[in-house]
N, C-alpha and C positions, 0 to 999 in steps of 0.2 A: 513295558516301555522303559528305556533307560532315560533317567532325568539327571542332568548335571546341575549341580548347585554351585554358583559362584558368588563371591561376596564383594566384588568390585563396586557394586552399587552403594556400598556402605562407606566408601572411601571419604566422601565429602564430610559427612557428619561425624564419622569416627575420628578422622584426623583432628577436627576442631575440638571434639569432646576430650580426647586423650591429651591434646595440647593444653586445654584449659584446666583439666584436673591436675595434670602434672605440674603446671605452673602454680596452681593454687596451693598444692601441698608444699612444693619446694620453696617458693618465695615466702609464704607465710611462716613455715617452719624455720627457714633461714632468718627471717626478720625477728621472730620470737627468740630464737637461740642467740642471735647477735645482741639483741637488747638485754637478754638475761645475762650474757657473758660480760656485759658492761656494768654488772651489779645493780641493775634497775630493780625497783620494787615490783611486786606482783601486779599491782594495779596498773603500773606503767607498761608492763609487758602486755597485759590484756588490752589496753587502749591501743598500743602499737599494732597488735595483731588484728584487732577489729578494723582499724584504719587501713591496714594492708589488704584485708579481705575486700572491703568496699572499693578502695582505689584500684586494686588489681582487677576486680570483676568489671568495673567500668572501663578500665584501660583495655582489657581483652575484648570487650564488646566493640569499643570504638575502633581499635586496631584491626580486628577481623573485618568489620564492616567496610572500613576505608580500603583495606588492601584487596579484599574480594570484590568490592565495587570497581576498583581499578581494573581488575582482571575482567569483570563483566563488560566494562566500557570498551576494553580492547577487543573482546570477542564480538561485540556488536559492531564495532567499526570494521573489523575484518569481514564479517558477514555482509555488511553493507557494501563494501568494495566488491566482494564476490558477486553479490546480486547485480551490481552495475555491470561487471564484466560479462556475466551471463547474458545480460540484455543487449550488450553492444558487440560482443565477439563470441558468439555461440560456438563457432567452429574451433577456435583456439582452445576454448574450455573443454570441448570433447577431446582434443588432442592432449591437453594437459592431464586430464583424468586418466586417459588410456596409458600415458607415459608412466603414471604412478603405479598402475597395475602391472605394467611391463617390468618395472623395477622390482616389484614384489614377487616375480617369478612366472607370470602368465606369458604365453607366447603372444606375438604381436596381434594376430587376428582375434584371439580370445579376449585380450585386453581391450581391443576396440569394441567388441560386442558387449562386454560387461559395462564399459563406459556408456555406450549408447542406451542400454536397457536401464541402467540406474538413473541416468539423466532424464530419460523419458518418464520415469516414475516420480522422481523428486530431485531435480538437478542441484538445487541449493543445498539440500541435506547431504547429497553425495559429496559435494565439494567441501562442505563444512566438516564432514567426518573424515574424509580421506586426504584432503589437501591441507586443511587447517587443524585437524585433530580435535575438533569440537563435537561433542556428542551429548546426549541427555545425561550420561553418567558423569561427565566432566564439567558440565555447565556450571559457572559460578553462581552461587546463591548467597548474597551478602547477608540478608536478614537471618537466614538459617544458621550461617556460620557465627554471626554475632551472638545470637541467643544461646547456641550450643556452647560457645567458649565462655561466655559470662556465667551461665548456669553451672557448668562443670567446674569452673574456677572457684565459684563460691562453695560448691560441695567439697572440692578438694581442700580449700582453705579452712573449712570448718573442722576438718579432721585434727590438725595440730591445735586448733583453738579449744576443742573439747579436751584434748590432752592437757592443755594448760589449766583448765578448770578443775581437773580431778587429780593433778599431780602436785605434791608438796613442793614448795619453792626450792628446797635443798636438792631435790632430785629432778628439777624441771628440765635442765639441759639434756641429760642422758635420756630422760623419759620422752621428751619431744622428738629427739633424734631417732630413738628406737621405734617409737610408734609411727613416725613418718616413713621410715624405711619399710616397715611392714605395709603401710598404706600404698607406698610406691610399688612394692612387689605385687600387691593385689591388683593395682591399676594396670601395670604392665602385662600381667597375666590375663586380665579381662580383655584388654585391648587386643592382644594377640589372639585370644579365643574368638572374639567377635569378628576378627578379620581372617580367621582361618590360618594364622601364622604360628610358628613354634612358640609355645608359652614360656618355657624356661628361659630361653635366650632373651626374649623381650623383657621378662621380669628382671633379669640380671642387668640388662642395659639401662633400664629406667632407674633401678636401685643404685647402680654405681654412680651415675651422674648426679642424682639427687643427693646422695651421701657426700659426694665431693663438694657440691654447692653449700650444703649445710656446714660441713667442716671448715671450709674457707671463711664463711660468714662468722662462725663462732670464733675463729682465730682473730679476725679483724675486730670483732666486738670486744674480745678480751684485751687486745692490744690498746684499743681506744679507751677502754675503761681504766686501764692501768695508767695511761697518760694523763687523763683528766681527773 
């Protein structure tokens, strides 16, 4: 028997996890590099990095929870309206669903039959999926997104912080940048592998934007350090 394996069910947590880890590496490494470029002492760099880790993780959790909760509220409101329409105008809802299948390529009679059978099975689920685009795979899960983003941000941020602890002050900036680029490449490759996407392209994409962010932050930090 032929079994197809798809990975779209991973989209929700994978997006949040990759986003969190990427932000953790880039923002913390950029913060550390920027402070170091301003000629700060090692202890000051470490304090800045730890503060960035904690603040970033909490910010990611709160931001993901609020944004995904807004999506969930919208989904619930749409489903509520659809439930009301099904209760008050069943005929129109049959026609509406049939029209959707007609646009997708079925002939008029078959589209009508499919709409009738699906609505007889679960009318609300059929309209949620085919009219609103809401399914179990895409349903918003605020708590899952919040924990995934906060946890992966902290893990990502810990990588440049470990580099700070083991790298001499004189080599801190190039050391953090090099290590962070490596971590970003690994993250991009892992995310692509988990999602079944091309690994090299994803690794290069994540690495390029991360390196650009760290380079700009280092430049601003050096400029600020020279001014003050």
